[in-house]
C-alpha positions in Angstrom: 115.5 161.8 49.3 115.4 162.7 53.0 115.1 166.5 52.1 111.9 166.0 50.0 110.6 163.7 52.7 111.0 166.5 55.3 109.4 169.0 53.1 106.4 166.8 52.5 106.1 166.0 56.2 105.9 169.7 57.1 102.9 170.2 54.8 101.0 167.7 56.9 102.6 168.2 60.3 103.7 164.6 60.1 106.8 162.6 61.1 109.1 162.0 58.1 109.4 158.4 56.9 113.2 158.6 56.4 115.8 159.5 58.9 117.8 162.7 58.4 121.2 162.1 59.7 124.4 164.2 59.9 127.6 163.9 62.0 127.0 167.0 64.1 124.1 168.9 65.7 125.5 172.4 65.5 124.1 175.0 63.2 126.9 175.3 60.7 125.9 178.7 59.3 126.0 180.2 62.9 129.8 180.4 62.7 129.1 183.7 60.9 128.1 185.1 64.3 130.6 186.4 66.8 131.1 184.0 69.7 129.6 186.4 72.3 126.4 186.7 70.2 126.1 182.9 70.1 126.6 182.6 73.8 124.0 185.4 74.4 121.5 183.7 72.2 121.8 180.2 73.7 121.6 181.6 77.3 118.7 183.9 76.5 116.6 181.1 74.9 117.4 178.7 77.7 116.4 181.4 80.3 113.3 182.4 78.4 112.0 178.8 78.2 113.0 177.8 81.7 109.6 178.7 83.1 107.5 177.0 80.4 107.9 173.3 81.4 109.4 172.6 78.0 111.7 169.6 77.6 115.4 170.5 77.6 115.8 168.8 74.2 113.1 171.0 72.7 114.8 174.1 74.2 118.0 173.0 72.4 116.1 172.8 69.1 114.6 176.3 69.7 118.1 177.6 70.3 119.0 176.2 66.8 115.9 177.9 65.3 117.0 181.3 66.8 120.7 180.8 65.7 119.5 180.0 62.2 117.3 183.1 62.1 119.9 185.4 63.6 122.6 184.1 61.3 120.4 185.0 58.3 119.7 188.5 59.8 123.4 189.0 60.5 124.4 188.1 57.0 121.8 190.3 55.4 123.5 193.3 57.0 127.0 192.4 55.9 128.9 191.2 52.8 129.1 187.7 54.2 127.5 184.8 52.3 126.6 181.2 53.3 127.6 178.0 51.6 124.3 176.9 50.0 124.8 173.3 50.9 125.4 174.2 54.6 122.4 176.5 54.6 120.2 173.8 53.2 121.5 171.1 55.5 120.9 173.3 58.6 117.4 174.1 57.5 116.4 170.5 56.9 118.1 169.4 60.1 116.1 171.9 62.2 112.8 171.1 60.5 113.5 167.3 60.9 114.2 167.8 64.6 111.0 169.8 65.1 108.9 167.2 63.3 110.4 164.2 65.1 110.4 165.5 68.7 109.3 164.0 71.0 110.4 160.4 70.9 107.8 159.3 73.5 106.5 155.8 74.2 103.2 155.1 72.6 101.3 155.5 75.9 102.6 159.0 76.5 101.2 162.2 75.1 103.1 165.3 74.2 102.4 168.3 76.5 100.3 170.9 74.7 102.8 173.7 75.2 105.5 171.6 73.6 103.4 170.8 70.5 102.4 174.4 70.2 106.0 175.4 70.4 107.0 173.0 67.6 104.1 174.1 65.3 105.0 177.7 65.9 108.6 177.1 65.2 107.8 175.2 62.0 105.6 178.1 60.8 108.5 180.5 61.6 111.0 178.4 59.7 108.7 178.2 56.6 108.1 182.0 56.9 111.8 182.8 57.0 112.2 180.9 53.7 109.0 182.2 52.2 108.0 178.7 51.3 104.3 178.7 51.9 103.3 180.0 48.4 105.1 176.9 47.0 103.7 174.5 49.6 101.2 171.8 48.8 98.8 172.7 51.6 100.2 176.1 52.6 100.2 176.8 56.4 96.7 175.5 57.0 97.5 172.2 58.7 100.3 173.6 60.8 97.9 176.4 61.9 95.2 174.0 62.8 97.6 171.9 64.9 98.9 175.1 66.5 95.3 176.3 67.3 94.4 172.9 68.8 97.5 172.8 70.9 97.0 176.3 72.2 93.4 175.6 73.0 94.6 172.8 75.4 97.2 175.0 77.1 96.3 176.3 80.5 97.1 180.0 80.7 98.2 181.4 84.0 99.4 184.7 85.3 103.1 183.9 84.8 104.6 186.6 82.5 107.1 184.3 81.0 104.5 181.8 79.9 102.1 184.5 78.6 104.9 186.1 76.6 105.5 182.9 74.6 101.8 182.1 74.2 101.3 185.6 72.8 104.1 185.0 70.3 102.5 181.7 69.2 99.1 183.4 68.8 100.7 186.3 66.9 102.4 184.1 64.3 99.2 182.2 63.9 97.2 185.4 63.4 99.7 186.7 60.9 99.6 183.6 58.7 96.0 182.5 59.1 92.9 183.5 57.1 89.2 184.0 57.8 87.8 182.1 60.9 91.2 180.6 61.9 92.7 184.1 61.9 89.7 185.4 64.0 90.5 182.7 66.6 94.1 183.8 67.0 93.3 187.5 67.0 90.6 186.9 69.7 93.1 184.9 71.8 95.6 187.8 71.6 92.9 190.3 72.6 91.9 188.2 75.6 95.5 187.7 76.7 96.3 191.5 76.6 98.4 191.3 73.5 99.2 195.0 73.4 101.5 194.6 76.4 103.8 192.4 74.3 103.9 195.1 71.6 105.0 197.6 74.1 107.8 195.4 75.4 106.3 195.4 78.9 106.1 191.6 79.4 109.0 189.9 81.3 110.8 187.5 78.9 110.5 189.8 75.9 113.8 188.7 74.5 112.0 185.9 72.6 110.2 188.6 70.6 113.5 190.2 69.7 115.2 186.9 68.8 112.2 185.5 66.9 111.3 188.8 65.2 108.0 188.4 63.4 108.4 191.9 61.9 111.7 191.0 60.3 110.4 187.7 58.9 106.7 188.4 58.0 106.8 192.2 57.7 106.7 195.2 60.1 103.5 196.5 58.4 101.7 193.3 58.9 102.6 193.2 62.6 101.5 196.7 63.1 98.2 196.0 61.4 97.7 193.0 63.6 98.2 195.0 66.8 95.7 197.6 65.5 93.2 194.8 64.9 93.8 193.5 68.4 93.3 197.0 69.9 90.0 197.5 68.0 88.7 194.2 69.3 89.7 195.0 72.9 87.7 198.3 72.7 84.5 196.6 71.6 
């Protein structure tokens, strides 16, 4: 079954063996959202990633991640409900797209920022669905791949780029344990992570659209920033 193939591939950050095909690329459940909201989301994601050097196709996939997450949030505050089959199909389609991008020739390598983006998005998708307790390996392999990709990213003073790197470090810190968590927290402290909490970094719309507090828990996010602050004061 293609769905179980996708689920197994995520556990190991691997490319699925089987193709996952469907006749359209749109996120079906996003029709729950008013058209102006959909337009705002797609334009905001496109604008936020325009400075990262991320491939346009991956930006489209990230738009779908945000549309999926925002559709769930919108439905949770209304009496509207999803068709279970459409929900499942959208979920597996997004995960399949994240796992199979990029389709590069064998001699090419994926840019580190792109790989970090994919790993962070997969962690976010699994967190939305609270699947890690039922996962074969939990988030460990995805977290390792995220850490390795972030280690290879060259940080600069561009606020847009720093904003996204902070988000990626934050989701890593929120899901990791022990030494791996220490690495992500340390990276946040070095990068001035408290600025992101205070909404001072340009490009902060990504933090609102991919709301870690909504998905993982506001308390956990607040505790993380407290930990970052203590580390910065040492």
